[in-house]
C-alpha positions in Angstrom: 0.0 -0.1 -0.1 1.2 3.5 -1.0 1.4 5.8 2.3 1.1 9.6 2.3 4.9 10.0 2.6 5.5 7.7 -0.3 3.1 9.7 -2.3 4.7 13.1 -1.3 8.3 11.7 -2.4 6.8 11.2 -6.1 5.4 14.8 -6.1 6.8 18.4 -6.2 6.6 19.8 -2.8 5.8 23.5 -1.7 9.5 24.2 -2.2 9.1 23.6 -5.9 7.9 26.5 -8.0 5.7 24.4 -10.7 3.0 23.6 -8.5 1.1 20.3 -9.3 -1.4 19.1 -11.6 -4.2 16.6 -10.3 -6.3 14.7 -12.8 -10.1 14.6 -12.1 -12.4 11.9 -13.8 -15.4 11.8 -11.4 -16.4 14.3 -8.4 -13.1 16.1 -8.5 -14.2 17.9 -11.7 -16.9 19.5 -10.3 -16.3 19.4 -6.6 -12.7 19.5 -6.0 -13.3 21.1 -2.4 -9.3 22.6 -2.7 -8.0 25.8 -4.0 -6.6 25.5 -7.6 -5.4 28.4 -9.9 -6.2 26.6 -13.3 -8.5 24.0 -15.1 -8.3 22.3 -18.4 -9.9 19.8 -20.1 -7.8 16.6 -20.5 -7.7 13.1 -21.7 -5.5 10.3 -19.9 -4.6 7.4 -22.6 -4.4 3.7 -21.3 -7.2 4.0 -18.6 -10.8 4.4 -18.3 -13.3 5.7 -15.7 -15.0 2.7 -14.5 -17.4 1.5 -11.5 -14.7 -1.0 -10.8 -14.4 -0.8 -7.0 -16.4 -2.2 -4.2 -17.7 0.5 -1.5 -18.1 -0.7 1.9 -18.1 2.8 3.3 -19.4 5.9 1.4 -21.9 4.1 -1.2 -22.3 0.8 0.3 -21.6 -1.5 3.1 -19.5 -5.0 3.6 -22.6 -6.8 3.6 -24.5 -4.9 0.9 -21.5 -3.1 -1.0 -22.1 -0.7 -3.8 -19.6 0.7 -6.6 -17.5 3.9 -6.8 -15.3 5.0 -9.6 -11.8 4.1 -10.2 -9.5 4.3 -13.3 -9.2 0.9 -14.8 -6.9 -0.1 -17.2 -7.7 0.2 -21.0 -9.0 2.8 -23.3 -9.0 6.4 -22.2 -10.7 8.8 -19.8 -11.6 12.5 -20.5 -11.9 14.5 -17.6 -10.3 17.4 -16.0 -6.8 18.6 -14.8 -6.8 21.1 -11.9 -3.3 23.3 -11.1 -2.5 23.6 -7.4 -0.2 26.7 -7.1 3.5 26.0 -5.6 2.4 27.1 -2.0 -0.8 24.8 -1.3 0.7 21.4 -2.8 1.3 19.9 0.5 -2.0 20.9 2.1 -3.8 20.0 -1.0 -2.1 16.5 -1.1 -2.8 15.8 2.4 -6.8 16.6 1.8 -6.5 14.5 -1.5 -5.3 11.5 0.7 -7.8 12.0 3.8 -10.5 12.0 0.6 -9.4 9.5 -1.8 -7.2 6.9 0.0 -9.3 6.2 2.9 -9.2 2.5 2.1 -6.2 2.5 0.0 -8.0 1.3 -3.0 -6.0 3.6 -5.5 -2.6 3.8 -6.3 -1.4 7.5 -6.9 0.8 7.9 -9.8 1.9 10.6 -12.1 0.5 10.3 -15.4 0.7 12.3 -18.7 -2.5 13.9 -19.4 -3.4 15.6 -23.0 -5.0 18.9 -22.7 -5.5 21.4 -25.7 -2.8 23.6 -24.4 -0.3 20.9 -24.4 0.5 18.0 -22.2 0.9 17.9 -18.5 2.3 15.5 -16.0 -0.6 15.1 -13.2 -1.6 13.0 -10.1 -3.9 10.6 -10.8 -5.7 7.7 -8.7 -5.7 4.4 -10.3 -7.5 1.4 -9.1 -5.7 -1.2 -7.3 -6.0 -4.5 -8.8 -4.6 -6.1 -6.0 -7.0 -4.4 -3.3 -9.7 -6.6 -2.0 -12.3 -4.0 -3.1 -11.6 -4.3 -6.7 -14.4 -5.5 -8.7 -12.8 -5.4 -11.9 -15.2 -5.8 -15.1 -18.7 -6.7 -13.9 -21.4 -7.8 -16.2 -24.2 -5.2 -16.5 -26.7 -7.4 -14.2 -24.2 -7.4 -11.3 -23.4 -3.9 -11.8 -26.7 -2.6 -11.5 -27.6 -4.8 -8.9 -24.7 -3.5 -6.6 -25.5 0.4 -7.9 -29.2 -0.1 -6.6 -28.7 -1.9 -3.5 -25.7 0.4 -2.4 -26.0 2.9 0.3 -23.3 4.2 2.7 -22.2 7.1 4.6 -22.0 9.4 1.4 -25.6 8.1 0.2 -27.2 6.0 -2.4 -24.9 4.7 -5.1 -27.7 5.3 -7.6 -27.7 8.9 -6.6 -24.0 8.9 -7.1 -24.1 7.6 -10.4 -26.7 9.8 -11.5 -24.8 12.7 -10.3 -21.9 11.8 -12.2 -23.9 11.1 -15.3 -25.5 14.6 -15.1 -22.5 16.4 -14.4 -20.7 14.9 -17.2 -23.2 16.0 -19.7 -22.9 19.4 -18.4 -19.3 19.2 -19.1 -20.0 17.9 -22.4 -18.1 14.6 -21.7 -20.0 11.5 -23.1 -19.1 8.2 -21.3 -20.8 5.3 -23.0 -20.4 2.9 -20.5 -21.7 4.8 -17.7 -24.8 6.2 -19.8 -25.7 2.4 -20.4 -25.4 1.2 -16.9 -27.5 4.5 -15.7 -30.2 3.5 -18.4 -30.1 -0.2 -17.1 -30.4 1.0 -13.6 -33.3 3.5 -14.2 -35.4 1.1 -15.8 
């Protein structure tokens, strides 16, 4: 498991004058809850946005898990990159670790993100295939069952999926897989 200190060793610190880019592919796109000084559309090659992680806390329980998003191998993912100014890197990384790494289901990595203004290197949270909560590629029926049953501290998994689909639409990001699952889950 990657610790906060190991992650910090990979990243620029507040002493670096370049700041840090963070790749957002889910709620970080519309609810980052941290200061940033630039935001760009971005695309990550080699990974796709997927409901590939069992949620035992925020969108489900161990007895009735839901699903949450992760970046999984294959394809590409449209999202956004947010830039953190040099003086805010350390506190933002600590915040992101508390928000995203609560169960250590992600592997924090620096990845190349394509943007209209040029490529940037950004922190991305990749689904950990070796984690017990990694669901992998589920068939539609199993995914819909988990989406419909999952309710946790963060609310219903169905609400999470609906909010994500609606926000992606507002940002003109079409995610065919999520649209399909959303359509099946709302029948």
